[in-house]
C-alpha positions, 0 to 999 in steps of 0.5 A, a space after each residue: 676273276 679268280 679261277 677255281 683250281 681243278 683238283 685232279 687228284 680228287 677226280 682221280 680218286 673218285 674214278 679209282 673208287 668206281 673202278 674198285 667197285 667194278 673189280 669187286 663185281 668181276 671178283 664174284 665171277 672169278 674175274 681179275 683184270 690183269 695188265 701186262 707190261 713189256 720193257 725192252 732195254 734199261 731206260 730209266 724213264 720206262 722203268 719208273 713207269 713200269 713201277 708206277 703201273 705195278 703200283 696203280 694196278 695193285 691199288 685197285 685190285 688188278 694183276 700185273 704181269 711184268 716182261 723185261 727184255 734185254 736191249 739186245 732183244 731182237 724185234 722178232 722176240 718182241 713180237 713173239 711175246 706180244 703174240 703170246 700175251 695176246 693169246 693168253 686169256 688171263 691177260 687183258 691189256 698189254 702196255 709196250 713201254 717207250 722208248 724201245 731200242 732203234 732196231 725194233 720197229 715201234 709201227 710193227 710193235 703197235 700193230 702186233 698188239 691185239 686191239 681189244 688188249 691195246 690199252 694205250 690205243 696205238 694199234 692203227 685199228 684203234 686210232 681208226 675207231 677213234 676216227 669213226 667214233 666207235 671206239 672201245 676206249 681212247 688214249 689215256 691223256 685225251 680220255 682224261 681231259 674229257 673226264 675232267 670236263 665231264 666231272 666239272 659239268 662242262 658240256 662241249 657241244 657248241 663250244 670252241 675248243 682250241 688244242 695246243 698240240 697235234 701229236 698222235 697220242 694227244 692233239 689228234 685224238 682228243 680233237 676227234 674225241 671233242 668233235 664227236 661231242 659237237 664242239 668246233 675244234 681248232 688244233 694249233 701247232 708251230 705253223 699256225 699263223 696267229 696262236 694267241 687269237 686262236 686260243 683267245 676264241 677258246 671256250 675250252 683251251 687245252 694245252 700240251 705245248 712242250 714249253 713253260 710259260 707258253 700260255 700268257 694271260 692275253 691268250 685266254 678268253 675271259 671265263 674260259 676253262 683251261 686244261 694243262 697237259 704239259 709236264 716239264 721238270 724245271 729246277 727239280 719241280 714239275 711245271 706246265 705250259 701255262 703262265 699259271 698265276 696269270 691265266 688264273 686271273 682270267 680263266 674260270 677254271 684251270 688244271 694245275 701241274 702237278 695234280 691236274 691232268 696227270 693223276 687222271 691220265 694214270 687212272 684212265 689207263 686203269 679204266 681202259 684195262 677195266 673196260 678191256 676185260 669186261 669186253 673179253 669176259 662178257 661171253 662168259 656171262 660177266 655183266 657189263 
């Protein structure tokens, strides 16, 4: 068997095209989805991400407002800025870029973001809505995984899904989203006694293991769909958590790294922003 390589870039372009069409409809009503980013300090990775958000929002016709505070900014200053953005009707989504300086409480910052503007879905209220299944939007990476499965025609109802990750931003919310689609879900982590057996049971295997070549061919069920969420820098290039060539001999469909889940994750953040904008402007008569 030779796997079909899932083209995440093509899926991302398709979603972007749909977003652009919706932005044009909003423009008729004088509405432009706008995202505000908050960066505290000078972390290189966070600054790169800020620029990427600026490029991505511009590409689909969104507005972008950037707020950069010095590393010496107090927690009160950050919370005051978030309060201002919450109250600004011209801002539809707020992203606080990580990491923040150690003297600022991440939990208090996340709790301060208005849930309807919380594009990363980090506010506890939004996490609760994901648990209940009545969420407006969900974290970008788990949403990207489901978007990919939808676009390639994989229905999760009745499927065995194994997720190799238990983080708050990937594994846990992804497990909940799969449960809401009536999948049987197993979450694998560092204390799981037989990781390989758990993976081999999966019709859909989703790995966000932070280890290169972690998923071997003998851990994959023949014909399974395998999504690789991991991105690791190795010898100047991006790699994932799969023994890619080996897994491709067993699985039916596989996402590559780069070009798989990553591009779709980026556009799911934009999709969240569009959803937030429509939810906030709906009372003015803008159609959903």
